[in-house]
N, C-alpha and C positions, 0 to 999 in steps of 0.2 A: 259375280254380282256387281263389283265396281264398274266393270266395262259396260254392263247393261245400263247402269245408272248414267254413265258418261254418254252412251249412245242415245239414251232417252233425253238427256239435256241438250245434246246436239240436235236431235230431231225437233225438240220444242223450239230451240232458237231458230231453226230453219223452217218452222211452220208445218211440220209433218206430224201426222197422227202417230202416236207411239205404237198403236196396234199394228201398223204396217212395217214396223222395224224388225224384220227377220232377215236372214241371210239372203234369201232370194230377192226380196224387194229392195234391200240395201244396195244391191248392185245396180238396180234400175233407177234409184232415186239418189242423185248425188248430194248427200246431206252432210258429209263430214270430211275432215282432212284426210281420213283413211283412204278416201277415193283417190287422192293424189298419190299416196304411197304405193297403192296396189297397181296403179297404171304404169305403163312404160314411159320413158322420157324424163329429162331433167326438170326439176322444179325450180323456178326462179321466184324468189320471195321478195319481200319489201326491203327497203333501204332504211337505215337508221335516221335519215334526214326527216322522216315523218315527225320526229320529236323536236325538230328545230323551232317551230312556232311556240311550242310550250316553253322551251328554253329561253327564247327571246322575250316572251311576255314575262316570265319569271325574273329575268335579269333587269328588265326595264322597271317593273313594279318594285322590286327590292331596292334598286338604285334610287327611285323616287322617294320611297319611304325612308331610306337611309339619309337622303338629302334633307328631308323634313325633320328627321331626328337631330341631325347636326345643326340645323337652323333653329331648333327649339320649338318647332311647330308640330310635334308628334302627337298632340292631343286634339288636333283640328279635324274637321270633316274630311278633308282630302287625305289625311293620313289614315283615317278609319276606312275610307274607300279603298286605299291601297291594300290595307290588311284584309279587307273583305275579298278583294280580287285574288289575293295570294291564298286565302284560306278556302275559297269556293271555286273560283274560275280556273286556277292553275291545276288543281286535281282533276277537274272535268276535262280540261285539255289533255292532260296526261293519260287519262283513261281512254279518251277517244283515240289518241295516237297509239296507245298500246293495242287496242282492239283492231285498228287498221293495220298495224304492223303484223299482227298474228293472223289476219285473214286475207291480206293481199297476196296473191300468188298466180302464177301461170305455169302451165306444163304443156310442152309440145310433144304429142303422142304421134303414132304412125299415121293415123287416119283423121285426127282432129286435134284441136287446141282446147284444153281445159283451163278455164280461168275463173277467178273470183276477184272482182274489182275492189274488194275490201268492205269493211263495215261502214255504213249500215245496210248494205245490200245483203240479202239473205241467201240467195241461191248461187250455187256453182253452175257455170254454163259450159256446155260442150259445143264448140263451134267447128263444123266440118271445114276442111281445107278448101272444098269446092266453092265456099262462099267468100274466101279471102282473096282480094284483088291486089292489094298493096299494103306494105308494112313500113312504118317509120318510127323514129324515136324523137320525142320532144323533151327538151330540158329547160328548166327554169334556172334562175341564178344559183340556187342551192344545188341543183343538179350539175351545173358546170363546175361548181366549187368542190362538191363532195362525191360526184359520180353517179348519182341516181337519176331516174328519169321516168317518163311515161311512154308506154308502148301504145301506138295507135294503129289499128288495122282498118283499112277501108274495105268494105264488103261489096260484092257484086250488086247488092240491092241498093247501093248508094249510101247506106248507113255507115257509121263509124263505131268501132268498139275501142274503148279507152280503158287501159289497165294502168292506173297511176302508181307512182312511188316505188318502182321496181329497183332493186339493188344492182342488177345487171341487165338493163334494157337492151343494150347492144347484143349481148349473148342471146337473149330471147328473140330479138329480131333476126339474128343470124340463123338460129335454129328454125324459125318459121320460114325464112327465105330458102334455106337448104331443102326443106320439104317441098316448098312451092316450085322449086327448079327441077324436081324430079319429073320425068316424062308423063306420069299419070295425072299431074295437075297442070 
């Protein structure tokens, strides 16, 4: 019963009707993290650097509030705004980072790439290798400092697929390139 409830919750979060959630349709509808586990290939997940903006905002606002406390102005409007941001804004940032951390992933399978770019996107995407033309990694400042990055795939249609905040983007790029170098692609 608990697994049925969990599948129902995952189906609801992904916008799928619960009545379609049986074993046969579950294989056809990529609705849960179980699809990653069942398939072949290594799973590359998100990097902890997703939490850096939350940490920076927290430190800056705590420092500002502490400075106002030391200066004796902890009862003013600015101090109340700092407390409001700490009480409301930081938890929202933390929840958003947590959801992205738990939903961002990519898996390189034998015939396709399965990826989820992270919350708030709802659906898992299976991308056939025939559509992938080129793959590269883009890193920001925190990516260079801490090792995370974004995997970008240019498609034969001219579009780009972006999977942000991966913990091992170079490993994912290497896995995709290894499959693309095989004679069938």
